[in-house]
C-alpha positions as CSV (number, residue, x, y, z in Angstrom):
1,X,11.4,3.4,-9.0
2,X,12.5,2.4,-5.3
3,X,14.3,5.5,-4.6
4,X,12.1,8.0,-5.9
5,X,9.1,6.1,-3.7
6,X,11.7,5.7,-0.8
7,X,12.7,9.8,-0.5
8,X,8.9,10.6,-0.9
9,X,8.2,8.9,2.3
10,X,11.3,10.1,3.9
11,X,10.8,13.5,2.8
12,X,7.1,12.9,4.8
13,X,8.5,11.5,8.0
14,X,10.9,14.4,8.1
15,X,8.4,17.2,7.6
16,X,7.5,16.5,11.2
17,X,4.9,14.5,11.2
18,X,6.1,12.2,15.0
19,X,7.3,15.3,16.4
20,X,3.5,15.8,18.2
21,X,3.7,12.2,18.9
22,X,4.9,12.8,23.0
23,X,4.6,16.8,22.8
24,X,2.2,17.8,25.1
25,X,1.3,14.5,26.6
26,X,2.4,13.2,29.5
27,X,5.1,10.1,29.3
28,X,3.9,6.6,29.7
29,X,5.5,7.1,33.5
30,X,3.0,10.0,34.1
31,X,0.2,8.5,32.6
32,X,0.9,5.3,34.2
33,X,0.6,6.6,37.8
34,X,-1.9,8.6,37.3
35,X,-3.8,5.5,35.7
36,X,-3.7,3.6,38.5
37,X,-4.4,6.3,41.0
38,X,-8.0,6.8,39.3
39,X,-8.2,3.0,39.2
40,X,-7.6,2.6,43.0
41,X,-11.2,3.2,43.6
42,X,-12.5,1.3,40.8
43,X,-10.6,-1.7,42.0
44,X,-11.2,-1.2,46.0
45,X,-14.3,-4.6,45.8
46,X,-11.4,-5.9,43.7
47,X,-8.7,-5.8,46.3
48,X,-7.9,-8.8,48.1
49,X,-8.5,-10.9,45.5
50,X,-5.7,-9.5,43.9
51,X,-3.7,-9.3,47.0
52,X,-4.6,-13.6,46.9
53,X,-3.1,-13.9,43.9
54,X,-0.4,-12.9,44.2
55,X,1.0,-13.3,46.9
56,X,0.3,-17.1,45.8
57,X,1.9,-15.8,42.6
58,X,5.3,-15.1,44.6
59,X,4.6,-18.2,46.7
60,X,4.3,-20.9,44.0
61,X,6.5,-19.3,40.7
62,X,8.8,-16.7,42.8
63,X,7.8,-14.0,40.1
64,X,7.7,-10.9,40.1
65,X,4.4,-9.6,39.7
66,X,2.7,-7.4,36.8
67,X,3.0,-4.1,39.4
68,X,6.9,-4.7,39.3
69,X,7.2,-5.3,35.6
70,X,5.4,-2.3,35.2
71,X,7.6,-0.2,37.5
72,X,10.7,-1.8,36.2
73,X,9.6,-2.0,32.3
74,X,9.0,1.8,32.6
75,X,12.6,2.4,34.4
76,X,13.7,0.4,31.7
77,X,11.7,2.9,29.1
78,X,13.1,6.3,30.7
79,X,16.2,4.9,30.6
80,X,16.2,4.6,26.9
81,X,16.1,0.3,27.1
82,X,13.6,-0.2,24.8
83,X,14.1,-3.8,23.5
84,X,14.3,-4.4,27.8
85,X,10.7,-2.6,27.9
86,X,9.4,-4.2,26.0
87,X,10.4,-7.5,27.4
88,X,8.9,-6.1,30.3
89,X,5.8,-4.8,30.0
90,X,4.8,-7.8,28.0
91,X,4.8,-9.5,31.3
92,X,1.6,-6.7,32.4
93,X,-1.0,-7.2,29.8
94,X,-3.0,-9.3,31.3
95,X,-2.9,-7.6,34.8
96,X,-3.2,-4.5,33.3
97,X,-5.0,-4.5,29.8
98,X,-5.4,-1.0,28.7
99,X,-2.4,0.9,30.7
100,X,-0.1,-2.5,29.7
101,X,-0.7,-2.6,26.3
102,X,-0.6,1.5,26.0
103,X,2.8,1.5,27.5
104,X,4.2,-1.0,25.5
105,X,3.1,0.6,22.8
106,X,4.8,3.1,23.9
107,X,8.2,0.8,24.2
108,X,7.4,-0.9,20.6
109,X,7.0,2.5,18.7
110,X,10.3,3.8,20.2
111,X,11.8,0.2,19.6
112,X,11.3,1.0,16.0
113,X,8.6,-1.8,16.1
114,X,6.2,0.2,14.8
115,X,3.6,-2.6,13.5
116,X,3.7,-4.4,17.2
117,X,2.8,-0.8,18.6
118,X,0.1,-0.4,16.4
119,X,-1.5,-3.5,17.7
120,X,-0.6,-2.8,21.1
121,X,-2.1,0.9,20.9
122,X,-5.3,-0.9,19.2
123,X,-5.8,-3.4,22.4
124,X,-5.7,-0.4,24.5
125,X,-8.6,0.8,22.9
126,X,-10.7,-1.7,24.8
127,X,-10.2,0.6,27.5
128,X,-13.7,2.6,28.8
129,X,-11.4,5.7,30.0
130,X,-12.2,7.9,27.2
131,X,-9.0,9.8,27.7
132,X,-6.9,6.9,26.8
133,X,-8.9,6.3,24.2
134,X,-8.1,9.5,22.8
135,X,-4.5,9.5,23.5
136,X,-4.4,5.3,21.9
137,X,-6.4,6.3,18.8
138,X,-3.5,8.9,18.6
139,X,-0.8,6.7,19.2
140,X,-2.2,4.3,16.6
141,X,-2.5,7.0,14.1
142,X,1.2,7.5,14.8
143,X,2.3,4.1,14.7
144,X,0.1,3.2,11.0
145,X,2.0,6.6,9.6
146,X,5.5,5.1,11.1
147,X,4.7,1.8,9.2
148,X,4.8,3.7,5.6
149,X,8.1,5.2,6.3
150,X,9.8,1.6,6.2
151,X,8.0,1.2,2.9
152,X,10.8,0.8,0.2
153,X,9.5,-0.2,-3.0
154,X,6.7,0.7,-5.3
155,X,4.8,-2.7,-4.7
156,X,4.4,-1.5,-1.3
157,X,2.3,2.1,-3.1
158,X,-1.0,0.6,-2.3
159,X,-0.5,-0.3,1.2
160,X,0.6,2.8,2.4
161,X,-2.2,4.6,1.3
162,X,-4.0,2.7,2.6
163,X,-2.5,2.8,6.0
164,X,-2.5,6.7,5.9
165,X,-6.1,6.4,5.3
166,X,-6.0,4.4,8.4
167,X,-4.5,6.9,10.0
168,X,-6.7,9.5,9.0
169,X,-9.6,7.3,10.8
170,X,-7.6,7.1,14.0
171,X,-6.5,11.0,14.3
172,X,-10.1,11.7,13.8
173,X,-11.4,9.7,16.1
174,X,-9.0,11.3,18.4
175,X,-10.4,14.6,17.7
176,X,-13.7,13.6,18.5
177,X,-13.1,12.8,21.8
178,X,-10.5,15.9,22.1
179,X,-12.2,18.8,19.7
180,X,-9.4,20.8,21.5
181,X,-6.0,18.3,20.3
182,X,-4.7,20.8,18.0
183,X,-1.8,17.8,17.2
184,X,-4.2,14.8,16.2
185,X,-5.6,18.2,13.9
186,X,-2.2,18.3,12.4
187,X,-1.9,14.9,11.9
188,X,-4.8,14.2,10.0
189,X,-3.9,16.6,7.4
190,X,-0.7,15.2,7.0
191,X,-2.1,12.7,7.0
192,X,-4.9,13.0,4.8
193,X,-2.0,14.3,2.5
194,X,0.0,11.6,2.4
195,X,-2.6,8.8,1.2
196,X,-3.4,11.5,-1.4
197,X,0.2,11.4,-3.0
198,X,0.9,8.1,-2.3
199,X,-2.5,7.0,-4.4
200,X,-1.2,9.0,-7.2
201,X,2.4,7.7,-6.9
202,X,0.2,4.2,-7.2
203,X,-1.3,5.2,-10.6
204,X,1.4,7.4,-12.0
205,X,3.3,4.7,-11.2
206,X,0.8,1.7,-13.1
207,X,0.6,4.1,-16.0
208,X,5.0,4.3,-16.5
209,X,5.6,1.1,-15.6
210,X,3.0,0.0,-18.7
211,X,4.3,2.7,-21.3
212,X,8.3,0.6,-20.5
213,X,6.6,-2.7,-21.2
214,X,4.4,-0.8,-24.4
215,X,7.5,-0.4,-25.5
216,X,9.1,-4.3,-25.0
217,X,5.9,-5.1,-26.9
218,X,4.3,-6.7,-23.6
219,X,0.9,-5.3,-24.7
220,X,-0.4,-8.1,-22.4
221,X,1.1,-7.4,-19.7
222,X,1.1,-3.1,-20.5
223,X,-2.5,-3.1,-20.7
224,X,-3.4,-5.0,-18.2
225,X,-1.5,-2.1,-16.0
226,X,-3.4,0.6,-17.7
227,X,-6.5,-0.5,-16.7
228,X,-5.5,-0.9,-12.9
229,X,-4.1,2.8,-13.5
230,X,-7.2,3.9,-14.3
231,X,-9.2,2.2,-11.7
232,X,-6.2,4.2,-9.2
233,X,-7.0,7.8,-10.7
234,X,-10.5,6.7,-10.9
235,X,-10.7,6.0,-7.2
236,X,-8.4,8.7,-6.3
237,X,-11.1,11.2,-7.4
238,X,-13.9,9.4,-6.7
239,X,-13.1,9.3,-3.1
240,X,-9.8,11.2,-1.8
241,X,-9.8,14.5,-4.1
242,X,-12.6,14.9,-6.4
243,X,-11.1,18.2,-8.5
244,X,-7.1,16.7,-8.3
245,X,-5.9,17.7,-12.1
246,X,-2.9,15.8,-12.0
247,X,-5.2,12.5,-12.0
248,X,-7.5,14.0,-14.5
249,X,-5.0,14.6,-17.4
250,X,-3.7,11.1,-16.8
251,X,-7.7,9.2,-18.3
252,X,-7.2,10.5,-21.2
253,X,-3.1,8.7,-21.7
254,X,-4.5,5.7,-20.9
255,X,-7.6,5.7,-22.1
256,X,-5.8,6.6,-25.7
257,X,-3.3,3.7,-25.2
258,X,-6.4,1.5,-24.5
259,X,-8.1,2.1,-27.4
260,X,-5.1,2.3,-29.4
261,X,-4.4,-1.9,-28.1
262,X,-8.0,-2.5,-28.7
263,X,-7.7,-1.4,-32.8
264,X,-4.4,-3.6,-33.0
265,X,-5.9,-6.5,-32.4
266,X,-9.4,-5.7,-34.2
267,X,-6.9,-4.6,-37.4
268,X,-4.7,-8.0,-37.2
269,X,-8.0,-10.2,-36.9
270,X,-9.1,-7.7,-39.8
271,X,-5.7,-8.2,-41.7
272,X,-6.3,-12.5,-41.4
273,X,-9.4,-12.4,-43.1
274,X,-8.8,-10.2,-45.4
275,X,-5.6,-12.2,-46.4
276,X,-7.5,-15.1,-46.9
277,X,-9.8,-13.6,-48.6
278,X,-7.5,-12.8,-50.9
279,X,-5.8,-15.9,-51.4
280,X,-8.8,-17.7,-52.5
281,X,-8.7,-15.5,-55.4
282,X,-5.3,-15.7,-55.8
283,X,-4.5,-12.1,-55.0
284,X,-1.3,-14.0,-53.3
285,X,1.3,-10.9,-53.5
286,X,-1.4,-9.0,-51.7
287,X,-1.9,-12.0,-49.4
288,X,1.7,-12.4,-48.6
289,X,2.5,-8.5,-48.0
290,X,-0.3,-8.5,-45.4
291,X,0.3,-11.8,-43.7
292,X,4.0,-11.1,-43.5
293,X,3.8,-7.5,-43.2
294,X,4.7,-6.7,-39.1
295,X,4.2,-3.5,-37.3
296,X,4.4,-2.5,-33.9
297,X,0.3,-2.9,-33.7
298,X,0.8,-6.4,-34.8
299,X,2.9,-7.2,-32.4
300,X,1.5,-5.8,-29.7
301,X,-1.8,-7.8,-31.2
302,X,0.6,-11.2,-30.7
303,X,1.0,-10.6,-27.9
304,X,-2.4,-9.8,-26.6
305,X,-3.7,-12.7,-28.1
306,X,-1.5,-15.4,-28.6
307,X,-3.7,-17.6,-30.5
308,X,-4.5,-15.2,-33.2
309,X,-0.4,-14.9,-34.0
310,X,-0.8,-19.0,-34.4
311,X,-3.2,-18.4,-36.2
312,X,-0.9,-15.8,-38.6
313,X,1.7,-19.1,-38.8
314,X,-0.9,-21.2,-39.4
315,X,-2.4,-19.4,-42.5
316,X,1.7,-18.9,-43.8
317,X,2.2,-22.1,-43.4
318,X,0.3,-23.4,-45.4
319,X,0.4,-21.2,-48.1
320,X,4.9,-21.6,-48.3
321,X,5.1,-22.5,-50.9
322,X,3.1,-19.9,-52.8
323,X,4.1,-17.4,-51.0
324,X,7.7,-18.7,-51.6
325,X,7.5,-18.4,-54.7
326,X,5.7,-14.9,-55.0
327,X,7.8,-13.3,-53.1
328,X,11.2,-14.6,-55.5
329,X,9.1,-13.5,-58.5
330,X,9.2,-10.1,-56.6
331,X,12.5,-10.2,-55.9
332,X,13.5,-10.8,-59.8
333,X,10.7,-7.9,-60.8
334,X,12.5,-5.8,-58.3
335,X,16.5,-6.6,-59.5
336,X,14.6,-6.0,-62.9
């Protein structure tokens, strides 16, 4: 199952999902320059305070300013030194929380740390600059999708589906801010398709796992997985794709399996009562057959209700001598 999940994600990644990430968009360096220009007029009244603080910092600590760290960080980014770019750009987020986090998100993304990239882009969304907001939404969506590409185990399918759902929400918000953004529209559709694929895969994996458990007579765990598969497919049909045919086909199969397990328990409980009645009526041969005959359904019932198995064992133990004689007589009759 692990290899199947890995192939699923990688195939989706290679479909072109990440290609629009920088296409038709300014690089972090270009964006930084334009944003600094836009902020000059807004920061004019605060400029003397910034100058004084910058001078104080240089005098006391002899550290580079956030502005110089931004410049060096973007230079490292442009040279492909993403690790150093992250270190430098982290120094800019207090002075330039919006631009700094936006550029830091790019560096984290290129450095392969998609979770931190997503967090940085999320911080950049605090800006009141709608153009920057749109870009941050778009890039956060891509970072969320990129996080799914490093998930390899079937136990992570649910989380990957959640990330795809959140990514589609980011792209939708980007579209609302920039209705002409074709890349956001394309990625929105891809994120929704990925979510659908993952939601279906999650349900199918739960069902297949339940089938495997049932073959091993681990009926209680199988029952739990069938129930989870039922919830998963119902969620998919209600909230993701109401007309998804493959999911609809699984629901009758799951219902049949759950009914089988319910009937197995009811049948075992009924047989126990009948065996007790037969013993009280001196029908020992019939009681012995009913108590000692093992079927798949009986094994399922024992696993689902361990107390039921204990009751069988106690009844057999209590009537062991009689049942043993009856079985021996039955064997002799068969020989004759």
